[in-house]
C-alpha positions in Angstrom: 5.4 -21.5 -9.6 8.9 -22.1 -10.5 11.3 -20.1 -12.6 14.7 -20.8 -13.9 16.9 -17.8 -14.7 19.7 -18.8 -17.3 22.5 -17.1 -19.1 23.3 -14.4 -16.5 26.1 -12.1 -16.8 27.0 -10.9 -13.3 25.2 -11.4 -9.9 25.3 -8.5 -7.5 24.4 -10.3 -4.0 23.4 -7.2 -1.9 26.3 -8.2 0.6 29.2 -5.9 0.9 31.3 -8.8 2.1 30.9 -10.6 -1.4 29.0 -8.0 -3.5 29.6 -10.1 -6.9 29.4 -13.7 -7.5 30.0 -15.8 -10.7 26.6 -17.7 -11.1 25.2 -18.5 -14.6 21.7 -19.7 -13.3 19.3 -19.2 -10.5 16.1 -21.3 -9.6 13.2 -19.8 -7.9 10.2 -21.6 -6.6 7.1 -20.7 -4.5 8.4 -16.9 -4.4 11.8 -18.0 -3.0 15.3 -18.2 -4.2 15.9 -21.9 -4.1 19.1 -22.6 -5.9 22.3 -20.3 -7.0 24.0 -22.0 -9.9 21.0 -24.1 -10.3 21.3 -27.8 -10.9 17.4 -28.0 -11.7 16.9 -27.6 -15.5 13.3 -27.4 -15.9 10.5 -25.1 -14.4 7.2 -23.6 -15.3 8.9 -20.4 -16.5 12.3 -19.9 -18.2 14.1 -16.7 -18.3 17.0 -16.2 -20.7 18.7 -13.2 -19.2 21.0 -12.7 -22.3 24.1 -11.8 -20.3 22.0 -9.2 -18.1 23.1 -8.4 -14.6 20.9 -9.9 -11.7 20.6 -7.8 -8.6 18.3 -7.8 -5.6 15.2 -5.5 -6.0 16.1 -2.0 -5.0 14.9 -0.7 -1.7 13.9 2.9 -1.4 15.2 3.7 2.2 13.2 7.1 2.5 9.6 7.5 1.2 6.7 9.3 2.4 3.5 7.4 1.4 0.1 8.3 2.4 -2.3 5.5 1.5 -2.3 3.3 -1.4 -0.7 4.4 -4.9 -1.7 8.2 -4.5 0.5 10.9 -3.2 -1.4 14.2 -2.4 2.0 16.1 -2.2 2.3 16.0 -6.0 -1.4 14.8 -6.6 0.0 11.8 -8.7 -1.6 8.6 -9.0 0.4 5.4 -9.6 3.7 6.4 -8.2 4.6 3.3 -6.6 3.9 1.4 -9.7 6.2 3.8 -11.6 9.0 3.3 -9.0 8.6 -0.5 -9.7 9.5 0.2 -13.2 12.7 1.9 -11.8 13.7 -1.6 -10.1 12.4 -0.7 -6.7 10.7 -3.8 -5.1 10.4 -2.4 -1.4 10.1 1.0 0.1 10.6 2.3 3.7 8.2 4.8 5.0 9.8 7.6 7.0 6.3 8.8 8.3 3.1 9.9 6.4 3.2 13.7 7.4 2.0 14.6 3.9 -1.7 13.6 4.7 -4.0 16.6 4.0 -5.3 18.1 7.2 -3.1 15.8 9.2 -3.9 16.5 13.1 -0.8 16.9 15.5 -2.4 15.4 18.6 -0.9 12.2 20.1 -3.8 9.9 19.4 -4.1 10.9 16.0 -0.5 10.3 15.3 -0.9 6.9 16.6 -3.9 6.0 14.5 -2.2 7.3 11.3 0.8 5.1 11.8 -1.2 2.0 12.8 -3.6 2.4 9.8 -0.7 3.2 7.2 1.0 0.1 8.5 -2.0 -2.1 8.3 -3.3 -0.6 5.1 0.1 -1.0 3.2 0.6 -4.5 4.5 -2.7 -5.6 3.1 -2.6 -4.1 -0.4 1.0 -3.7 -2.2 0.4 -0.6 -4.1 1.8 -1.1 -7.7 3.1 -4.5 -6.4 5.6 -2.9 -4.2 6.5 -4.0 -0.7 5.9 -0.6 1.1 6.7 -0.8 4.8 4.4 1.8 5.9 3.3 3.3 9.4 6.1 5.1 11.1 5.0 7.0 14.1 6.0 10.5 14.1 7.2 11.3 17.6 5.9 14.0 20.2 7.1 15.3 23.2 4.0 14.5 25.2 4.2 10.7 24.1 4.5 8.1 27.0 5.9 4.7 27.1 2.3 3.4 26.7 1.7 5.2 23.6 4.8 3.5 22.2 3.6 0.1 23.4 0.2 0.8 21.8 1.5 1.1 18.2 3.9 -1.7 18.8 1.1 -3.7 19.5 -0.4 -2.9 16.4 2.7 -4.0 14.4 4.5 -0.4 13.9 8.2 -1.1 13.5 9.6 2.5 13.3 9.5 5.8 15.4 10.6 9.3 13.8 11.5 12.5 15.2 10.4 14.8 12.7 11.2 17.7 14.6 13.3 18.3 18.1 11.7 17.1 21.4 12.7 19.9 23.5 13.0 17.8 26.6 16.1 15.7 25.7 15.6 13.3 28.6 12.3 12.5 27.3 13.7 12.2 23.8 16.1 9.7 25.1 13.2 7.8 26.9 11.5 7.7 23.5 14.4 6.0 21.9 14.9 3.5 24.8 11.2 2.5 25.0 11.6 1.8 21.1 14.7 0.0 21.5 13.2 -2.1 24.3 10.5 -3.2 21.8 12.9 -3.7 18.9 11.6 -0.7 17.0 13.9 1.2 14.7 14.1 5.0 15.6 14.8 7.7 12.9 15.5 11.4 13.2 15.0 14.2 10.7 18.4 15.4 9.7 18.9 19.1 8.4 17.2 22.2 8.0 13.4 22.8 7.8 11.7 20.6 5.1 8.0 21.5 5.8 6.2 24.6 7.5 6.1 24.3 11.2 9.0 21.5 11.0 12.4 22.7 13.1 15.8 22.1 12.2 18.2 19.5 13.7 21.9 19.4 14.4 24.6 16.8 15.2 24.7 17.6 18.7 21.1 16.4 19.1 21.9 13.2 17.4 24.9 12.6 19.7 22.8 13.4 22.8 19.3 11.5 21.8 21.0 8.5 19.9 18.5 7.6 17.3 19.4 4.5 15.0 19.0 6.4 11.7 19.9 10.0 10.4 17.2 10.4 7.9 18.6 12.4 4.9 22.0 13.0 6.2 22.8 15.0 3.2 19.7 17.2 3.7 16.0 16.8 3.0 16.6 19.0 1.3 19.0 21.2 3.3 21.7 19.6 5.1 23.4 20.5 8.4 26.7 22.4 8.3 29.7 20.5 6.9 31.4 20.2 10.2 28.1 18.8 11.7 28.0 16.2 8.9 31.7 15.3 9.7 30.7 15.0 13.2 27.7 12.6 12.4 30.1 10.2 10.5 33.1 10.3 12.7 31.7 10.6 16.1 28.7 8.4 16.0 27.7 5.0 14.7 24.2 6.1 13.2 23.0 4.7 10.1 23.8 7.3 7.2 20.8 7.9 4.8 21.6 9.5 1.5 18.9 10.6 -0.7 18.2 11.9 -4.1 16.3 14.8 -2.7 19.2 16.3 -1.0 22.5 17.8 -1.4 24.8 15.5 -3.8 28.0 17.3 -2.9 27.3 16.3 0.7 26.2 12.9 -0.4 29.6 12.3 -2.0 31.4 13.9 0.9 29.7 11.3 3.3 30.2 8.4 1.1 33.8 9.0 0.8 34.3 9.5 4.6 32.5 6.3 5.2 34.6 4.3 2.6 37.8 5.8 4.2 36.7 4.7 7.6 35.8 1.2 6.2 32.0 1.9 7.1 30.1 1.4 4.1 27.9 -0.8 6.0 26.5 2.4 7.6 25.2 3.9 4.4 21.9 3.3 2.7 20.3 4.9 -0.3 16.8 6.4 -1.0 14.9 9.2 -2.6 13.2 11.3 0.3 10.1 11.5 -2.2 7.3 12.0 -3.0 8.0 15.5 -1.6 8.6 18.9 -2.9 11.1 17.5 -5.0 8.6 15.6 -6.8 8.0 11.9 -7.8 11.2 10.3 -9.0 10.7 6.7 -10.4 14.3 6.2 -11.1 15.5 8.0 -8.1 17.6 5.3 -6.4 19.1 4.4 -9.6 20.0 8.1 -10.4 21.5 8.5 -6.7 23.5 5.3 -7.1 24.7 6.4 -10.6 25.7 9.7 -9.2 27.6 8.4 -6.3 29.5 5.9 -8.6 30.4 8.5 -11.2 31.8 11.0 -8.6 33.6 8.7 -6.0 35.9 5.7 -6.2 33.4 3.3 -4.6 32.6 0.2 -6.9 29.4 0.2 -8.6 28.6 -3.4 -7.2 29.2 -2.0 -3.6 26.9 1.0 -4.2 24.2 -1.2 -5.2 24.5 -3.2 -2.2 24.0 0.0 -0.3 20.6 0.2 -2.3 19.5 -3.3 -1.5 21.1 -5.5 1.4 22.5 -2.8 3.8 19.1 -1.0 3.8 17.6 -4.4 4.4 19.7 -5.1 7.2 19.1 -1.7 8.9 15.5 -2.3 8.8 15.3 -6.0 9.5 13.9 -6.9 6.2 14.1 -10.6 4.7 14.6 -9.2 1.1 17.5 -7.3 -0.5 19.9 -10.1 -0.8 20.5 -12.8 -3.2 20.8 -16.0 -1.1 18.8 -19.2 -0.9 15.9 -19.0 1.2 15.4 -15.1 0.4 12.2 -13.7 -1.3 12.8 -13.7 -5.0 12.6 -9.9 -5.4 14.9 -9.4 -8.2 16.1 -7.0 -11.2 17.6 -7.8 -14.3 19.5 -4.7 -15.8 21.9 -4.0 -18.5 23.6 -1.2 -20.2 21.3 1.2 -21.9 21.2 1.3 -25.7 23.8 4.0 -27.1 26.0 3.6 -24.0 29.6 2.8 -24.4 29.2 0.4 -21.4 28.9 -3.2 -22.1 27.4 -4.0 -18.5 25.1 -2.6 -15.9 28.1 -2.2 -13.6 30.2 -0.2 -16.3 27.2 2.0 -17.0 26.8 3.0 -13.4 30.8 3.3 -12.9 30.3 6.1 -15.8 27.8 7.7 -13.8 24.8 6.5 -16.0 22.0 4.6 -14.6 21.4 1.3 -16.3 18.5 -0.1 -18.1 16.0 -2.1 -16.1 14.8 -5.0 -18.2 12.7 -7.1 -15.9 11.6 -6.8 -12.3 10.4 -9.7 -10.0 8.5 -9.7 -6.7 8.3 -13.0 -4.9 9.3 -14.7 -8.2 6.6 -13.1 -10.3 7.6 -11.0 -13.4 5.9 -7.8 -12.8 8.0 -5.8 -15.3 9.0 -7.0 -18.6 10.7 -4.0 -20.2 10.9 -0.9 -18.1 8.7 2.1 -19.4 11.0 4.5 -17.5 14.4 3.6 -18.3 16.2 3.3 -21.9 15.9 -0.1 -23.3 19.0 -2.4 -22.6 21.3 -3.4 -25.3 20.2 -7.0 -24.9 17.0 -8.2 -23.5 15.8 -11.1 -21.5 13.3 -13.8 -22.9 10.7 -15.0 -21.0 9.1 -18.4 -21.7 6.1 -19.9 -19.9 5.7 -23.8 -20.6 
């Protein structure tokens, strides 16, 4: 299957070092991006983008799936497919703690992470690439436990609550890093009954890779501790919709002032008590665009390529050889903006007109955003 996308307006690359490129056409074949500025003129399918902006598919850096497309936290079916209509083509699980009756022993935690990883790899809920299966760490876990899940393909570990034995916590991080696993830590106040709060000193002492919801999930750590995480560590800073947006603005501005935007990623921290938010990544991006001086194309990179790099994903960037996970977006009808980037810059989330995963058009007109001023035309020969 081949697709030629023509008449593009702007192309956002997902790369902070070159966030926008001037390319009028893109050629896709067998699920991959093959040509930027395509010389190929024929394809099985042609998409006239009508001046819309092409971006990588958005990546939600922080979700809590259970199994499939159902979330018991909000008793909602089809939430992943609805997020696809918000331009999200990939999601990163930050653990599956919302499973009803979830047991808290070590073997059950390992089994849950393994089952979630394998089931979500075998079946894409709603067409979305959900990177599921994150092991919730426990102070009783050993290196053998980490090795067990690593052998089953689990790629991430997470401290949902503090491990009282700091040496054991540091060992868990080291055991994960020896296996190229990514280590996350819950950042902030209590989010679920039984979950304990964390603080900045714990991050400095234990050394995880990612501060999950550094702006709170939903409650952030005190402002001085937030500043310490930004200025005294090189930890990835995860900004989420289900957190404190004033703190999110502060974190983004501090990172920008330090020329460290590459440490920032965007997500939703949903489904959760905050709810199911199909447009959550777009809304987080629009909020940060409207309340800071960071350019909208850079903020879109934080929602795509930087998250992909933090998690070792092959998607999130518009480059030859990458998966053709893409969105076409534009200014919503009624907006004063003339492009998707102008809409974001004004604090308005853009209209999603089309979403492709591995080159296949899965959304032709989002049911969740307003319609765009101009829409793409898809022609299959």
